[in-house]
N, C-alpha and C positions, 0 to 999 in steps of 0.2 A: 520523704526521701524517694528518689526515683531509682528504680532498679533497671536492670538490663531489659531491653524489649523482649517480649515473649516471641518464641519461634513462630507461633501462629500469626502474630501481627506482622512479622517480617515476610511471611509467605503469602499474606493476603493480597498484596499487589500482583504477585506472580499468578496467583490463582485467578484473579479478576482479569488480568491481561489475556491469559490463554483461553479463559471461558468466553470473553467478549470476541476474541479472534475466531474461535470455533463457531459461535452462534452467528457471527457475521457471514462467514463462509457458507454455513448451512443455509442461512436465510437467502443469500444471493443465488445459491445453486439448487434450492429445493423445488423451485417452480419457475416457469416463465411468467412472471407477474404481469408484464405488459400484454402478453398474448391472451390472458384471461379476460380482458375487456372490462374488468371491474376497477374503475378508476379510484374509487374510495379505498379498496384493498391495496392497490398499488401505492397510493399516497401514504397509507399506514406503513407499508414495507419500507418506503423511502425514509419516512420519519424515524422508524425503529432503527434502520441502518445508520442514520446520522447520529442518533443517540448512542447506539452501541459503539460507533467509531469514536465519539467523544469520550466514552468510558475507556475505550482501548488506549487512547492517547493519555488520559489521566492516569491509568494504571501503569503505562509505560514510564511516565514521569515519576511515579511513585517507586517503581522498580529501580530507576536510575538514581533516585535519591537514597534509597535504602542500600543499594549495591552499586556504587559508582562504577565498578568494573563492567556492569551490564552495558552502559553507554559507551564504554571504551572498547567493546568487542570489535575486532576488525570488520566483521560483516556489517555491523551497524554503522561503522564509520564510512564504509563504501556506500551504503544506502544514503547516508547523510550527504556525502559528496555529490551524489547524482540526483538528490531530491529536487533541486530547482529545475534541472533539465527535464526530469520526469514530469514535474508540474507543467512545463511548457509543452511537452509533446503528447501527453497521454490522451487528451480529448480529441486531437486531430487524428489519432490512430483508431478511434472507435469504429468508424465506417470500414476502413480496411480490415480490421479484425473480424468484423461481422462477415464481410465478403470471404475472407480467408477461411473462416469457420464453415461457412456454407459450402465452400469448394472442397475442403479437406475431409469433413466429417461425413460418414456414410448416412444414408437416409434413415437407417434403423436407429442410429444414435440421435439424429435430429428429431425423430418422433418421440424421444424420451426427454422431456424438458430438463430434468435434473442432470442427466448425463451431458446433454448438449450445453447447458449453462456452465457446468464444471469445465468442459473442454474449451468453451469460448473464453472463460476466465483465464485459463492457462495460456491460451493463444494471445489474448489481449495483454496480459501481464508481461509475457515474453516479448511481444512486439514493443510495448511501452518501455521496458528496460533496455532493449536493444537501441531504440530510438534515443533514449536519454543518454546512453553511453556514447553513441555517435555524436550527438550534439555537444556533450561535455568534451570529448576529445577533439572534435573538429572546430568548435567555436569557443567554448568557455575557457578551456585550458590555454589556448594561444593568447586570448585577451588577458587572462590573469598573468601570464608571463610578460606581456607588454606593459601591464600596469606596474608590475614589480620592477621592470627595467626603467620605466619612467620615474618611479620613486627613487631608484638608485641614482639616476642622472640628476635629480633635483637636490639630492644630498651632497653631491660633489661640488 
């Protein structure tokens, strides 16, 4: 006979999700891995980041399964709406984000890799989301309306 799920079992995906997110942010901001010149260490950090990101996604899916309202949250729906545009623009904004970081951050912060990485991450994410929003509003949304209009014309 199956009983109700234990509270700890339902909380497990949430714990894994937030833990993976925290470790990912810490790992990315704790040092300037490329500047260390240790390629083996950099490869391990990249591999660990990829693994943690996979666990983060799996935990998020578990959260959504256990609590369907999690995926229906307005903030997550906005993220989902912009996700493809974000995928398209994020890599092209890496160079401009580096240049912006170097221009905006004081030398004292740039000399401290953890602080510089955290500030860069904030700048890069902000630029990426802004670019994704612009692409969504200027290109994606008009084409979705055109598609819907075309479907309506075909039905008539």
